[in-house]
C-alpha atoms as one frame of an Amber mdcrd trajectory, in Angstrom:
protein
   4.878 -46.171 -18.453   7.661 -45.027 -16.099   6.749 -41.487 -16.029   4.027
 -40.519 -13.652   0.921 -39.030 -15.228   0.907 -35.289 -14.684  -2.165 -34.195
 -12.701  -4.488 -32.208 -14.679  -4.693 -28.740 -13.581  -8.131 -27.247 -12.930
  -8.907 -24.326 -15.136  -8.841 -21.092 -13.207 -12.397 -19.757 -12.719 -12.741
 -16.240 -14.096 -13.745 -13.449 -11.848 -17.437 -12.774 -12.080 -18.517  -9.407
 -13.482 -20.169  -8.495 -10.201 -17.080  -9.247  -8.219 -14.897  -7.325 -10.555
 -17.398  -4.316 -10.420 -17.343  -4.381  -6.620 -13.475  -4.270  -6.482 -13.359
  -1.471  -8.897 -15.957   0.459  -6.774 -14.052  -0.306  -3.643 -11.036   1.692
  -4.901 -13.004   4.322  -6.855 -15.193   5.110  -3.900 -12.241   6.737  -2.132
 -12.591   9.594  -4.410 -15.804   9.081  -6.492 -19.177   9.670  -5.007 -21.031
   7.847  -7.742 -18.798   4.745  -7.231 -19.726   4.751  -3.508 -23.419   4.915
  -4.411 -23.122   2.112  -6.920 -21.055  -0.045  -4.614 -23.543   0.502  -1.705
 -26.558  -0.201  -3.868 -25.192  -3.337  -5.572 -22.809  -5.081  -3.189 -23.232
  -7.255  -0.070 -24.012  -5.659   3.188 -20.920  -7.028   4.821 -18.654  -4.942
   2.458 -20.453  -1.855   3.755 -19.983  -3.122   7.267 -16.221  -3.390   6.808
 -16.182   0.139   5.438 -18.003   1.239   8.605 -15.484  -0.570  11.074 -12.613
   0.769   9.004 -13.978   4.282   8.941 -14.703   4.307  12.861 -11.353   2.845
  13.980  -8.857   4.495  11.634  -9.417   8.044  12.824  -8.941   6.816  16.472
  -5.325   6.018  16.043  -3.820   9.451  16.275  -5.904  10.082  19.615  -4.815
   6.733  20.925  -1.098   7.436  20.080  -1.162  10.993  21.605  -2.694   9.865
  24.838  -0.329   6.958  25.109   2.549   9.240  24.913   1.640  11.202  27.965
   3.848  10.721  31.031   3.603  11.705  34.601   6.964  13.301  34.225   5.892
  15.334  31.091   5.774  18.543  33.362   9.506  18.408  33.604  11.071  19.644
  30.417  14.801  20.368  29.671  14.601  23.159  32.251  14.388  21.540  35.651
  13.807  24.887  37.676  16.264  23.408  40.254  14.008  20.437  40.999  16.712
  17.984  40.308  18.922  19.203  43.128  15.903  20.002  45.337  14.590  16.410
  45.082  18.024  14.909  45.486  18.690  17.025  48.577  15.277  16.254  50.026
  15.614  12.537  49.514  18.968  12.461  51.200  18.073  14.729  54.123  14.747
  13.169  54.815  16.270   9.730  54.839  19.083  11.049  57.085  16.346  12.402
  59.438  14.723   9.000  59.818  11.755   9.642  57.519  10.258   6.620  55.600
   7.544   6.727  52.926   6.198   3.325  53.160   4.030   2.074  50.099   1.896
  -0.987  50.379  -1.320  -1.814  48.480  -1.504   1.465  46.602  -1.277   3.385
  49.878   1.554   5.472  51.510   2.188   5.766  55.144   4.705   8.221  56.656
   6.992   7.310  59.373   9.787   9.067  61.320  11.921   6.548  63.035   9.662
   3.753  64.203   6.722   6.092  64.777   4.072   6.699  62.139   3.596  10.440
  61.553   0.219  11.527  62.995  -1.569  13.716  60.445  -4.973  13.790  62.290
  -4.105  17.122  63.932  -3.477  19.142  60.827  -5.278  22.586  60.996  -8.568
  22.564  59.223  -9.250  26.316  59.045  -6.190  27.615  57.124  -5.595  24.343
  55.135  -1.902  24.320  56.199  -0.211  21.077  55.364   2.612  19.543  57.461
   6.109  20.767  56.171   8.811  18.424  56.523  11.613  19.872  54.493  12.809
  22.956  52.765  15.702  23.220  50.414  17.467  26.673  50.880  19.568  28.198
  48.185  22.248  30.888  48.842  23.186  33.314  45.974  26.348  35.180  45.500
  25.143  37.981  47.636  24.656  35.633  50.551  20.899  36.031  50.240  18.865
  32.871  50.982  15.691  31.674  49.208  13.635  28.541  49.301  14.022  26.374
  46.165  11.925  23.446  47.186   9.383  22.701  50.015   8.114  19.296  50.757
   4.799  18.654  52.510   2.860  15.632  53.684  -0.920  15.817  54.291  -3.943
  13.474  54.933  -6.157  15.601  52.809  -7.711  14.316  49.547 -10.299  15.251
  47.056 -11.539  18.750  47.085  -9.820  19.589  50.341  -6.475  18.601  48.797
  -7.200  20.726  45.702  -8.220  23.646  47.924  -4.999  23.274  49.966  -2.873
  23.314  46.754  -4.687  25.868  44.486  -6.708  27.796  47.031 -10.411  28.686
  46.823 -11.367  32.307  46.291 -15.085  31.544  47.107 -14.170  30.107  50.583
 -11.197  32.757  50.925  -8.700  29.735  51.217  -5.124  30.645  50.343  -3.359
  27.588  48.697   0.217  26.641  48.280   0.153  28.219  44.839  -0.183  31.542
  46.441   2.466  31.111  49.233   4.847  34.090  48.577   8.160  35.108  50.045
   9.909  38.399  49.846  12.627  38.125  47.155  16.068  37.163  48.459  14.765
  36.103  51.897  12.913  33.423  53.732  10.413  35.816  55.037   6.773  34.872
  54.140   4.280  37.484  53.213   0.590  37.259  53.583  -1.061  36.894  50.229
  -3.961  39.122  49.623  -4.554  42.074  47.386  -4.135  44.687  49.930  -0.762
  43.516  51.218   0.596  42.698  47.783  -0.353  46.171  46.667   1.391  47.596
  49.752   4.726  45.774  49.393   4.833  46.186  45.675   4.391  49.975  46.006
   7.360  49.851  48.384   9.389  48.146  45.698   9.301  44.605  47.230   9.096
  41.749  44.897   8.073  38.178  45.728   8.646  34.618  44.683   7.050  31.296
  45.179   9.211  28.209  45.812   8.816  24.932  44.047   6.741  22.514  46.139
   5.803  18.779  46.288   3.071  17.354  48.384   2.683  13.715  49.417  -0.518
  12.200  50.637  -1.438   8.576  51.375  -3.296   8.412  47.947  -1.392  10.701
  45.667   1.164  13.375  45.177   1.306  16.757  43.379   4.177  19.192  42.407
   4.499  22.677  41.048   7.568  24.406  39.581   8.177  28.167  39.624  10.481
  30.278  37.618  13.365  31.317  39.816  12.697  34.405  41.896   9.110  34.929
  40.638   5.581  34.026  41.344   5.093  32.693  37.820   4.325  28.991  37.693
   6.122  27.133  35.059   4.980  23.538  35.245   2.828  21.311  37.460   2.019
  17.662  37.679  -1.140  16.246  35.998  -4.020  15.116  38.173  -4.635  11.525
  39.050  -1.280  10.431  40.293  -1.510   7.515  42.679   0.512   4.797  44.221
  -1.289   1.795  42.546   1.818   0.828  40.345   4.521   1.769  42.990   6.479
  -1.162  44.331   6.012  -2.036  47.932   8.613  -0.539  50.267  10.228   2.770
  51.202   9.950   5.273  48.416  12.887   7.333  49.611  15.089   4.298  49.793
  14.151   3.425  46.284  14.825   6.874  45.029  18.354   6.823  46.505  19.043
   3.533  44.534  21.760   2.392  46.786  23.338   5.825  47.285  24.216   6.271
  51.070  25.762   9.569  51.672  25.700  11.171  55.084  24.476  14.349  53.902
  23.682  16.193  50.469  27.256  17.744  50.201  28.796  14.319  49.889  26.959
  13.399  46.626  28.183  14.407  43.189  26.359  15.604  40.073  26.192  12.065
  38.705  24.355  10.870  41.869  22.037  13.898  41.760  21.152  12.973  38.121
  20.600   9.346  39.173  18.132  10.290  42.029  16.314  12.742  39.784  15.979
  10.041  37.157  14.403   7.721  39.745  11.949  10.509  40.753  10.898  10.909
  37.053  10.279   7.221  36.869   8.087   7.503  39.937   6.082  10.517  38.376
   5.500   8.262  35.292   4.452   5.132  37.112   2.053   7.116  39.428   0.342
   8.337  36.297  -0.159   4.938  34.612  -3.684   4.227  36.058  -4.953   7.591
  35.152  -3.358   7.580  31.820  -4.948   4.225  30.812  -8.286   5.282  32.157
  -8.221   8.581  30.377  -6.879   7.053  27.186  -9.608   4.327  26.905 -12.348
   6.577  27.967 -11.405   9.086  25.406 -11.029   6.576  22.636 -14.387   5.049
  23.460 -16.080   8.536  23.372 -14.700   9.274  20.016 -15.568   5.741  18.883
 -19.195   6.478  19.812 -19.001   9.992  18.185 -17.636   8.641  14.882 -20.019
   5.703  14.667 -23.027   7.890  15.615 -21.963  10.438  12.962 -21.752   7.937
  10.128 -25.234   6.489  10.954 -26.556   9.997  11.345 -25.236  10.941   7.884
 -26.778   7.929   6.402 -30.201   9.173   7.991 -29.539  12.618   6.387 -29.151
  11.053   2.981 -32.374   9.242   3.469 -34.282  12.495   4.437 -32.622  14.493
   1.640 -33.827  12.046  -1.049 -37.498  11.906   0.101 -38.598  14.949  -1.972
 -41.220  14.564  -4.653 -38.938  15.659  -7.381 -36.020  13.550  -6.319 -35.379
  10.674  -8.644 -33.587   8.750  -5.859 -36.720   8.353  -3.637 -36.484   4.677
  -4.368 -33.459   4.478  -2.130 -34.483   2.858   1.178 -33.117   3.620   4.554
 -30.772   0.630   4.487 -29.251   1.568   1.177 -28.881   5.128   2.303 -26.962
   3.862   5.372 -24.589   1.771   3.163 -23.882   4.835   1.019 -22.830   6.643
   4.116 -20.640   3.768   5.121 -18.976   3.445   1.883 -18.443   7.199   1.697
 -16.790   7.365   5.144 -13.443   5.546   4.202 -11.600   8.433   2.548 -12.527
  10.949   5.128 -11.138   8.476   7.663  -7.908   8.148   5.918  -7.620  11.958
   5.575  -8.743  12.267   9.278  -5.887   9.857  10.250  -3.280  11.962   8.371
  -4.641  15.299   9.863  -4.914  13.653  13.315  -1.113  13.095  13.315  -0.311
  16.352  11.644  -2.429  18.246  14.199  -1.529  15.897  17.088  -2.998  17.063
  20.402  -5.196  19.622  18.727  -8.969  19.476  18.859  -9.095  20.224  15.077
  -7.066  17.175  14.425  -9.363  14.995  16.675 -12.480  16.260  14.947 -11.044
  16.356  11.388 -12.925  13.091  10.419 -16.254  14.619  11.679 -15.729  17.635
   9.375 -14.491  15.701   6.376 -17.232  13.044   6.486 -19.859  15.750   6.800
 -18.488  17.611   3.919 -18.364  14.542   1.725 -22.000  13.566   2.366 -23.142
  17.121   1.748 -21.251  17.178  -1.565 -22.534  13.742  -2.463 -26.198  14.849
  -1.673 -25.791  18.090  -3.634 -24.259  16.605  -6.826 -25.184  12.890  -7.234
 -28.483  12.709  -5.297 -29.966  16.148  -5.928 -33.590  16.635  -7.024 -34.391
  16.917 -10.646 -34.442  20.415 -12.072
């Protein structure tokens, strides 16, 4: 025979009734408590384990995405509060004056000319940092005010925080309390008595934007023009771990080489400011990743612990003498909780994105899973009347 014999096709094996019932319960369990109970009681343990893993990880996605979208430059919105010109001016003038901010191995060293700036003699009593630059603005009435002040300091940890934010218990006045008489460069001592005195005389005050550089980190705060109202500030945890080796000021200029600030145009100002925003972002990378994974792991433990706890609650609630479900052992009760957690996890995922950044969104799964197990216990596993 010239024709090749056709291979006999094996008859397709029909799906077993048990497999079919399991698949039906898989989908029905998303909205049916009875299906979750039946599936947990009659199906393999590994199916329940898949539900557990699914239910634990799905609600974590909004938290992860929200934390991953945080940036070190997030404190700068569409309103720059004059920080763009202030930083551009500071970068140009500091470079012109011979300053270098040398970064190497995650540490920053400060140089003026060939000499390293000695920060060992900083005052320890009043927590005054070393000022290296002030950006002065002149308004239409020829009144001058500070727009940005730049400091360097060797302080770190609580000493740095005290220097920036102050410490009422130790009577330390921080940079956030540094005030100047409105329309002038005249500082005023910050305490309740002096503020009350000058305010009564009709004097108003302002606090300039400031940025502080240390060998380990940096911090910045922005204030609404002509006021003592803080608008934005950097997040904690900025460091030089991901900053490229070299002079930071040179990198911020990006090839711009003016003799003074008056020589640069708006496009160059925008370019320098963009470079600074990139630096704010990269100095936050290590802290962002650490916070992101620590937070995700915490919620992972909370969600997994909750599901196991709810399984334990089902076991306790079915121990009554009049409860016809006393025969459900601890393991089956756990599997019921695992099967029942899938739909709260999906709803928790949706609410997590809708309420992004809100504690309610982060804890939506906890509430929904608890409500479902409560409802399941009251309706499907209730004691006999």
